[in-house]
N, C-alpha and C positions, 0 to 999 in steps of 0.2 A: 826377190820374190819371197813371199811369206807363205810357209806351209803350215796349216793348222795341225797340231798334234792331236791324236785321237784321245789321249788320256786327259787332256785339258778341256775336253768338250764338256759343256754343262749338261747335266741330265736332270730332269725334273723328278723329284722324290715326292711321292704321295703318301702322307702320313694317315693312318687310320683315324677316324673320328672317335672321340671318347664316347663311352656309353651315356645315354640320357639318364638323368635321375628318375627314380620311380615317381609316378603321379600320386598326389595326395588323395586320400580316400574320397573326399567330397568332389573331386574332379570326375569320378566315375559314377556319381549318383545322378539320378534323374532330378529335374527341378522339383516335382512334388515331394520326393523323398528328402531333398535338401531342405525344403520349407518345413516339413514336419519334424525333421531332426532339429532344426534351429528353434522351432517353437517349443519342442520338448526340453531342450537345453535351457532356454530362458525360463520356462515354467519351473524347472527344478531349481534354478538359481534363485528365483523369487521365493519359492517355498522354503528354501534353506535360509536365506538372509532376512526374510520378513520379521521373524521374532527378534532377531538381533537389532534390526533397525528400529523396531518399536521400543525395545528396551532403552536404546540410546536416546530416542526422542523423549521418552518419559523422564529419563534422568536429566536431560537438558531442560525440560519444562519444570522439573521438580515435582512431578505428580506421582512419583512412584510411592507405593504403599509403605509407610514407615514400619520398621521392624518393632514388634511389641517389646522384645527384650531390651532394645535400645531405648525405647520410650521409658520403660521402667527404670533403667539405669540413670537416665537423664533426670528423672523426677527425684531419685534418691540423692543424686549429686546436688540438686538444687536445695533439697532439705538440709543437707550437710553444710552447704554454703551459708544458708540462713542461720543455722545454729552457730557456725563459726563467727558470723558477723555479730551475733548477740554476745558471744563470749569475748569478742574483741573489746566491747565496751567495758566488761568486767575487768579484763586485763589492764585496760587504760586506767581505770579507777584504782586498781591495786598498785600500779606504778606511781600514781600520784601520792598514795598513802605511804609508800616506801620512801619517796623523796621527802615527804614531810617528816617522817620518822628519822631519817638520816640527818635532816637539818636540826631537829630537836636534839639528837645525840651530839652533834657537832657543837651546838650552843652550850650544852651541859659540860662538855670537855673544856671548852674555852673558859667558862665560868670557873671551873675547877682549877685551871691553870693561873687565873688572875689572882693576885694577892687581895685579901679582904681588908 
């Protein structure tokens, strides 16, 4: 015969439930208040980002107003490039003259070395 022992008897242990997390603020709002808050948030977002979006769009299109200081500097650089291109022709002519002079001097040296 099997006799059940009292200390081996299974007892049911009931654990307490963990506390519920707090509800988010919008869960407690009424539907009209939620709609008005959402519209206000979207309007603020649009007002803040609209100038930035316009500037990016203008830059992509290339229609942004050019800076006057940059235009002046570009014109000065173009004038300097034109002047340097003109001087390049003068430098090329001087190089040819030096080559000619060097050849003449070399010929005179050779003639001086040759017996007469």
